[in-house]
MMTF fields as JSON, N, C-alpha, C and O atoms, coordinates in Angstrom:
{
  "mmtfVersion": "1.0.0",
  "mmtfProducer": "UNKNOWN",
  "numBonds": 303,
  "numAtoms": 304,
  "numGroups": 76,
  "numChains": 1,
  "numModels": 1,
  "chainsPerModel": [1],
  "groupsPerChain": [76],
  "chainIdList": ["A"],
  "bondAtomList": [4, 2, 8, 6, 12, 10, 16, 14, 20, 18, 24, 22, 28, 26, 32, 30, 36, 34, 40, 38, 44, 42, 48, 46, 52, 50, 56, 54, 60, 58, 64, 62, 68, 66, 72, 70, 76, 74, 80, 78, 84, 82, 88, 86, 92, 90, 96, 94, 100, 98, 104, 102, 108, 106, 112, 110, 116, 114, 120, 118, 124, 122, 128, 126, 132, 130, 136, 134, 140, 138, 144, 142, 148, 146, 152, 150, 156, 154, 160, 158, 164, 162, 168, 166, 172, 170, 176, 174, 180, 178, 184, 182, 188, 186, 192, 190, 196, 194, 200, 198, 204, 202, 208, 206, 212, 210, 216, 214, 220, 218, 224, 222, 228, 226, 232, 230, 236, 234, 240, 238, 244, 242, 248, 246, 252, 250, 256, 254, 260, 258, 264, 262, 268, 266, 272, 270, 276, 274, 280, 278, 284, 282, 288, 286, 292, 290, 296, 294, 300, 298],
  "bondOrderList": [1, 1, 1, 1, 1, 1, 1, 1, 1, 1, 1, 1, 1, 1, 1, 1, 1, 1, 1, 1, 1, 1, 1, 1, 1, 1, 1, 1, 1, 1, 1, 1, 1, 1, 1, 1, 1, 1, 1, 1, 1, 1, 1, 1, 1, 1, 1, 1, 1, 1, 1, 1, 1, 1, 1, 1, 1, 1, 1, 1, 1, 1, 1, 1, 1, 1, 1, 1, 1, 1, 1, 1, 1, 1, 1],
  "groupList": [{"groupName": "MET", "atomNameList": ["N", "CA", "C", "O"], "elementList": ["N", "C", "C", "O"], "formalChargeList": [0, 0, 0, 0], "bondAtomList": [1, 0, 2, 1, 3, 2], "bondOrderList": [1, 1, 2], "singleLetterCode": "M", "chemCompType": "L-PEPTIDE LINKING"}, {"groupName": "HIS", "atomNameList": ["N", "CA", "C", "O"], "elementList": ["N", "C", "C", "O"], "formalChargeList": [0, 0, 0, 0], "bondAtomList": [1, 0, 2, 1, 3, 2], "bondOrderList": [1, 1, 2], "singleLetterCode": "H", "chemCompType": "L-PEPTIDE LINKING"}, {"groupName": "LEU", "atomNameList": ["N", "CA", "C", "O"], "elementList": ["N", "C", "C", "O"], "formalChargeList": [0, 0, 0, 0], "bondAtomList": [1, 0, 2, 1, 3, 2], "bondOrderList": [1, 1, 2], "singleLetterCode": "L", "chemCompType": "L-PEPTIDE LINKING"}, {"groupName": "ASP", "atomNameList": ["N", "CA", "C", "O"], "elementList": ["N", "C", "C", "O"], "formalChargeList": [0, 0, 0, 0], "bondAtomList": [1, 0, 2, 1, 3, 2], "bondOrderList": [1, 1, 2], "singleLetterCode": "D", "chemCompType": "L-PEPTIDE LINKING"}, {"groupName": "TRP", "atomNameList": ["N", "CA", "C", "O"], "elementList": ["N", "C", "C", "O"], "formalChargeList": [0, 0, 0, 0], "bondAtomList": [1, 0, 2, 1, 3, 2], "bondOrderList": [1, 1, 2], "singleLetterCode": "W", "chemCompType": "L-PEPTIDE LINKING"}, {"groupName": "THR", "atomNameList": ["N", "CA", "C", "O"], "elementList": ["N", "C", "C", "O"], "formalChargeList": [0, 0, 0, 0], "bondAtomList": [1, 0, 2, 1, 3, 2], "bondOrderList": [1, 1, 2], "singleLetterCode": "T", "chemCompType": "L-PEPTIDE LINKING"}, {"groupName": "ALA", "atomNameList": ["N", "CA", "C", "O"], "elementList": ["N", "C", "C", "O"], "formalChargeList": [0, 0, 0, 0], "bondAtomList": [1, 0, 2, 1, 3, 2], "bondOrderList": [1, 1, 2], "singleLetterCode": "A", "chemCompType": "L-PEPTIDE LINKING"}, {"groupName": "GLY", "atomNameList": ["N", "CA", "C", "O"], "elementList": ["N", "C", "C", "O"], "formalChargeList": [0, 0, 0, 0], "bondAtomList": [1, 0, 2, 1, 3, 2], "bondOrderList": [1, 1, 2], "singleLetterCode": "G", "chemCompType": "PEPTIDE LINKING"}, {"groupName": "GLU", "atomNameList": ["N", "CA", "C", "O"], "elementList": ["N", "C", "C", "O"], "formalChargeList": [0, 0, 0, 0], "bondAtomList": [1, 0, 2, 1, 3, 2], "bondOrderList": [1, 1, 2], "singleLetterCode": "E", "chemCompType": "L-PEPTIDE LINKING"}, {"groupName": "VAL", "atomNameList": ["N", "CA", "C", "O"], "elementList": ["N", "C", "C", "O"], "formalChargeList": [0, 0, 0, 0], "bondAtomList": [1, 0, 2, 1, 3, 2], "bondOrderList": [1, 1, 2], "singleLetterCode": "V", "chemCompType": "L-PEPTIDE LINKING"}, {"groupName": "SER", "atomNameList": ["N", "CA", "C", "O"], "elementList": ["N", "C", "C", "O"], "formalChargeList": [0, 0, 0, 0], "bondAtomList": [1, 0, 2, 1, 3, 2], "bondOrderList": [1, 1, 2], "singleLetterCode": "S", "chemCompType": "L-PEPTIDE LINKING"}, {"groupName": "PHE", "atomNameList": ["N", "CA", "C", "O"], "elementList": ["N", "C", "C", "O"], "formalChargeList": [0, 0, 0, 0], "bondAtomList": [1, 0, 2, 1, 3, 2], "bondOrderList": [1, 1, 2], "singleLetterCode": "F", "chemCompType": "L-PEPTIDE LINKING"}, {"groupName": "ARG", "atomNameList": ["N", "CA", "C", "O"], "elementList": ["N", "C", "C", "O"], "formalChargeList": [0, 0, 0, 0], "bondAtomList": [1, 0, 2, 1, 3, 2], "bondOrderList": [1, 1, 2], "singleLetterCode": "R", "chemCompType": "L-PEPTIDE LINKING"}, {"groupName": "PRO", "atomNameList": ["N", "CA", "C", "O"], "elementList": ["N", "C", "C", "O"], "formalChargeList": [0, 0, 0, 0], "bondAtomList": [1, 0, 2, 1, 3, 2], "bondOrderList": [1, 1, 2], "singleLetterCode": "P", "chemCompType": "L-PEPTIDE LINKING"}, {"groupName": "GLN", "atomNameList": ["N", "CA", "C", "O"], "elementList": ["N", "C", "C", "O"], "formalChargeList": [0, 0, 0, 0], "bondAtomList": [1, 0, 2, 1, 3, 2], "bondOrderList": [1, 1, 2], "singleLetterCode": "Q", "chemCompType": "L-PEPTIDE LINKING"}, {"groupName": "CYS", "atomNameList": ["N", "CA", "C", "O"], "elementList": ["N", "C", "C", "O"], "formalChargeList": [0, 0, 0, 0], "bondAtomList": [1, 0, 2, 1, 3, 2], "bondOrderList": [1, 1, 2], "singleLetterCode": "C", "chemCompType": "L-PEPTIDE LINKING"}, {"groupName": "TYR", "atomNameList": ["N", "CA", "C", "O"], "elementList": ["N", "C", "C", "O"], "formalChargeList": [0, 0, 0, 0], "bondAtomList": [1, 0, 2, 1, 3, 2], "bondOrderList": [1, 1, 2], "singleLetterCode": "Y", "chemCompType": "L-PEPTIDE LINKING"}, {"groupName": "ILE", "atomNameList": ["N", "CA", "C", "O"], "elementList": ["N", "C", "C", "O"], "formalChargeList": [0, 0, 0, 0], "bondAtomList": [1, 0, 2, 1, 3, 2], "bondOrderList": [1, 1, 2], "singleLetterCode": "I", "chemCompType": "L-PEPTIDE LINKING"}],
  "groupTypeList": [0, 1, 2, 3, 4, 5, 6, 2, 7, 8, 9, 6, 6, 9, 10, 5, 7, 9, 5, 9, 6, 9, 9, 9, 9, 11, 6, 2, 7, 9, 2, 7, 9, 6, 12, 6, 8, 7, 13, 12, 3, 3, 7, 7, 10, 3, 6, 2, 7, 11, 6, 14, 6, 7, 2, 15, 11, 2, 6, 15, 6, 6, 9, 9, 6, 16, 7, 17, 16, 2, 17, 9, 13, 14, 11, 1],
  "groupIdList": [1, 2, 3, 4, 5, 6, 7, 8, 9, 10, 11, 12, 13, 14, 15, 16, 17, 18, 19, 20, 21, 22, 23, 24, 25, 26, 27, 28, 29, 30, 31, 32, 33, 34, 35, 36, 37, 38, 39, 40, 41, 42, 43, 44, 45, 46, 47, 48, 49, 50, 51, 52, 53, 54, 55, 56, 57, 58, 59, 60, 61, 62, 63, 64, 65, 66, 67, 68, 69, 70, 71, 72, 73, 74, 75, 76],
  "secStructList": [7, 7, 7, 7, 2, 2, 2, 2, 2, 2, 2, 2, 2, 2, 2, 2, 2, 2, 2, 2, 2, 2, 2, 2, 2, 2, 2, 2, 2, 2, 2, 2, 2, 2, 2, 2, 2, 2, 2, 2, 2, 6, 6, 7, 7, 7, 2, 2, 2, 2, 2, 2, 2, 2, 2, 2, 2, 2, 2, 2, 2, 2, 2, 2, 2, 2, 2, 2, 2, 2, 2, 7, 4, 4, 4, 7],
  "xCoordList": [129.096, 128.005, 127.983, 129.0, 126.798, 126.647, 125.747, 124.65, 126.226, 125.433, 124.929, 125.675, 123.668, 123.086, 123.249, 122.404, 124.346, 124.678, 123.673, 123.451, 123.073, 122.066, 120.84, 120.315, 120.388, 119.236, 119.566, 118.729, 120.774, 121.186, 121.211, 120.792, 121.696, 121.705, 120.304, 120.04, 119.409, 118.02, 117.351, 116.65, 117.569, 116.986, 117.537, 116.79, 118.839, 119.451, 118.914, 118.634, 118.769, 118.274, 116.822, 116.46, 116.0, 114.582, 114.412, 113.625, 115.139, 115.0, 115.503, 114.915, 116.565, 117.057, 116.05, 115.781, 115.501, 114.514, 113.255, 112.74, 112.761, 111.554, 111.833, 110.983, 113.004, 113.357, 113.393, 112.849, 114.025, 114.084, 112.679, 112.348, 111.854, 110.491, 109.662, 108.921, 109.78, 109.01, 109.483, 108.664, 110.775, 111.291, 110.793, 110.421, 110.778, 110.284, 108.794, 108.36, 108.011, 106.572, 106.311, 105.413, 107.079, 106.919, 107.279, 106.602, 108.34, 108.729, 107.646, 107.405, 106.998, 105.88, 104.709, 103.998, 104.506, 103.469, 103.779, 102.889, 105.036, 105.437, 105.272, 104.858, 105.586, 105.383, 103.905, 103.56, 103.036, 101.599, 101.131, 100.297, 101.659, 101.305, 101.798, 101.084, 103.009, 103.544, 102.715, 102.474, 102.287, 101.457, 100.109, 99.559, 99.579, 98.28, 98.409, 97.476, 99.553, 99.747, 100.002, 99.674, 100.575, 100.887, 99.671, 99.663, 98.64, 97.46, 96.68, 95.924, 96.85, 96.14, 96.567, 95.768, 97.836, 98.316, 97.592, 97.445, 97.14, 96.421, 94.913, 94.166, 94.462, 93.037, 92.366, 91.174, 93.103, 92.525, 92.832, 93.377, 92.467, 92.738, 93.05, 92.427, 93.994, 94.378, 94.033, 94.8, 92.87, 92.418, 93.298, 93.436, 93.893, 94.766, 96.005, 96.459, 96.547, 97.698, 97.368, 98.153, 96.199, 95.78, 95.518, 95.838, 94.942, 94.691, 96.011, 96.164, 96.961, 98.271, 98.948, 99.481, 98.927, 99.553, 98.872, 99.541, 97.553, 96.822, 97.121, 97.333, 97.138, 97.418, 98.856, 99.105, 99.789, 101.189, 101.422, 102.099, 100.859, 101.04, 100.298, 100.76, 99.169, 98.45, 99.268, 99.302, 99.922, 100.774, 101.95, 102.301, 102.557, 103.659, 103.175, 103.852, 102.013, 101.46, 101.143, 101.317, 100.683, 100.39, 101.667, 101.663, 102.75, 104.022, 104.522, 105.009, 104.404, 104.825, 103.955, 104.469, 102.653, 101.753, 102.054, 102.007, 102.361, 102.699, 104.006, 104.128, 104.976, 106.225, 106.013, 106.611, 105.166, 104.852, 104.128, 104.382, 103.226, 102.519, 103.51, 103.346, 104.532, 105.504, 106.397, 106.851, 106.644, 107.557, 106.871, 107.463, 105.628, 104.932, 104.264, 103.377, 104.659, 104.112, 102.646, 101.97, 102.151, 100.758, 99.777, 98.605, 100.215, 99.324, 99.145, 98.338, 99.874, 99.804, 98.735, 98.528],
  "yCoordList": [89.505, 90.354, 91.593, 92.254, 91.883, 93.018, 94.072, 93.767, 95.311, 96.412, 97.285, 97.656, 97.593, 98.509, 99.927, 100.418, 100.58, 101.886, 102.95, 103.911, 102.791, 103.755, 103.712, 104.755, 102.518, 102.382, 102.907, 103.552, 102.639, 103.151, 104.679, 105.305, 105.274, 106.726, 107.31, 108.361, 106.629, 107.092, 107.048, 107.984, 105.965, 105.844, 106.924, 107.525, 107.169, 108.203, 109.582, 110.386, 109.863, 111.171, 111.393, 112.473, 110.379, 110.514, 110.646, 111.471, 109.845, 109.934, 111.276, 111.828, 111.801, 113.122, 114.205, 115.106, 114.122, 115.105, 115.09, 116.147, 113.916, 113.811, 114.297, 114.947, 113.994, 114.464, 115.985, 116.587, 116.6, 118.062, 118.64, 119.637, 118.029, 118.533, 118.443, 119.372, 117.347, 117.2, 118.212, 118.778, 118.446, 119.436, 120.827, 121.591, 121.17, 122.482, 122.625, 123.673, 121.593, 121.658, 121.761, 122.491, 121.044, 121.141, 122.55, 123.106, 123.118, 124.481, 125.485, 126.448, 125.275, 126.141, 125.985, 126.952, 124.783, 124.571, 125.317, 125.914, 125.285, 126.036, 127.53, 128.263, 127.985, 129.391, 129.764, 130.858, 128.856, 129.105, 129.225, 130.076, 128.379, 128.469, 129.797, 130.454, 130.191, 131.463, 132.631, 133.602, 132.537, 133.589, 133.657, 134.744, 132.525, 132.513, 132.98, 133.567, 132.725, 133.126, 134.62, 135.203, 135.251, 136.67, 137.548, 138.316, 137.477, 138.319, 137.959, 138.787, 136.729, 136.342, 137.217, 137.498, 137.644, 138.521, 139.86, 140.503, 140.286, 141.543, 141.365, 142.336, 140.164, 139.901, 139.388, 139.083, 139.283, 138.813, 137.34, 136.653, 136.88, 135.498, 135.459, 136.173, 134.642, 134.519, 133.112, 132.168, 132.995, 131.687, 131.162, 129.95, 132.061, 131.626, 130.913, 129.926, 131.405, 130.753, 129.367, 128.434, 129.227, 127.903, 126.95, 125.764, 127.461, 126.62, 126.166, 125.002, 127.097, 126.758, 125.694, 124.715, 125.886, 124.924, 123.561, 122.529, 123.561, 122.297, 121.524, 120.313, 122.22, 121.544, 121.02, 119.917, 121.817, 121.387, 120.183, 119.229, 120.232, 119.105, 117.862, 116.741, 118.051, 116.922, 116.293, 115.07, 117.121, 116.6, 115.81, 114.751, 116.32, 115.591, 114.257, 113.238, 114.262, 113.018, 112.026, 110.821, 112.516, 111.633, 110.989, 109.809, 111.748, 111.178, 110.116, 109.066, 110.382, 109.394, 108.139, 107.022, 108.316, 107.159, 106.349, 105.119, 107.021, 106.299, 105.525, 104.405, 106.105, 105.395, 104.164, 103.119, 104.274, 103.11, 102.054, 100.859, 102.491, 101.563, 100.794, 99.593, 101.483, 100.824, 99.846, 98.848, 100.135, 99.297, 98.05, 96.971, 98.176, 97.058, 96.176, 96.65, 94.917, 94.069, 93.662, 93.3, 93.711, 93.31, 94.31, 93.977, 95.514, 96.533, 96.408, 97.13, 95.516, 95.386, 94.411, 94.172],
  "zCoordList": [96.457, 96.88, 95.994, 95.786, 95.484, 94.571, 95.211, 95.678, 95.226, 95.759, 94.616, 93.71, 94.689, 93.706, 94.246, 94.995, 93.857, 94.398, 93.984, 94.72, 92.832, 92.382, 93.285, 93.674, 93.615, 94.507, 95.898, 96.529, 96.382, 97.68, 97.684, 98.659, 96.609, 96.493, 96.438, 97.022, 95.737, 95.667, 97.038, 97.421, 97.771, 99.106, 100.03, 100.802, 99.954, 100.793, 100.433, 101.322, 99.145, 98.715, 99.118, 99.584, 98.938, 99.287, 100.791, 101.256, 101.555, 103.009, 103.539, 104.469, 102.971, 103.369, 102.992, 103.787, 101.803, 101.363, 102.21, 102.575, 102.522, 103.346, 104.765, 105.374, 105.291, 106.628, 106.684, 107.609, 105.708, 105.66, 105.508, 106.151, 104.669, 104.463, 105.749, 106.069, 106.48, 107.721, 108.757, 109.481, 108.838, 109.785, 109.43, 110.32, 108.148, 107.721, 108.019, 108.498, 107.745, 108.014, 109.517, 109.938, 110.321, 111.772, 112.254, 113.119, 111.694, 112.067, 111.672, 112.4, 110.541, 110.153, 111.122, 111.392, 111.643, 112.646, 113.933, 114.539, 114.351, 115.542, 115.293, 116.191, 114.099, 113.747, 113.824, 114.271, 113.388, 113.486, 114.913, 115.223, 115.799, 117.218, 117.783, 118.542, 117.419, 117.907, 117.375, 118.092, 116.135, 115.549, 116.253, 116.432, 116.647, 117.335, 118.775, 119.323, 119.391, 120.782, 120.918, 121.952, 119.91, 119.986, 120.21, 121.171, 119.374, 119.591, 120.853, 121.364, 121.369, 122.571, 123.753, 124.647, 123.747, 124.806, 124.781, 125.821, 123.607, 123.463, 123.62, 123.504, 123.875, 124.043, 122.784, 122.809, 121.675, 120.42, 120.191, 121.055, 119.008, 118.637, 117.153, 116.367, 116.77, 115.378, 114.898, 115.088, 114.277, 113.803, 112.681, 112.517, 111.906, 110.819, 111.368, 110.789, 112.469, 113.084, 113.594, 113.423, 114.226, 114.698, 113.53, 113.613, 112.452, 111.276, 110.65, 110.281, 110.535, 109.995, 110.855, 110.333, 112.17, 113.074, 112.976, 112.925, 112.951, 112.878, 111.609, 111.651, 110.477, 109.207, 109.153, 108.667, 109.652, 109.635, 110.538, 110.152, 111.741, 112.651, 112.153, 112.364, 111.504, 110.914, 109.787, 109.65, 108.988, 107.915, 108.493, 107.973, 109.566, 110.212, 110.765, 110.623, 111.39, 111.929, 110.813, 110.992, 109.672, 108.538, 108.003, 107.655, 107.934, 107.467, 108.443, 108.023, 109.732, 110.743, 110.652, 110.714, 110.507, 110.4, 109.143, 109.175, 108.046, 106.813, 106.983, 106.487, 107.675, 107.935, 108.784, 108.527, 109.795, 110.628, 109.801, 109.957, 108.92, 108.042, 107.161, 106.945, 106.655, 105.802, 106.564, 106.005, 107.836, 108.62, 109.158, 109.143, 109.637, 110.298, 109.243, 108.533, 109.121, 108.068, 108.288, 107.325, 109.499, 109.75, 109.155, 108.977, 108.846, 108.294, 106.781, 106.196, 106.152, 104.688, 104.291, 103.101]
}
């Protein structure tokens, strides 16, 4: 049995990198929600915070959908 250690290392590196990136983007989305909720207490609204949160959560959902697409063979 022969293992391609280079390919295994590449898969591990890419999966670790994508995981860290998704966590960071999700955290930025939570920060956007917190930024939007802060001025609401004062009677205002922060549209930039909602836009940031929406884009970040949409990006996370797109990564999850792409992963499901790659796993399920009927989608190919």
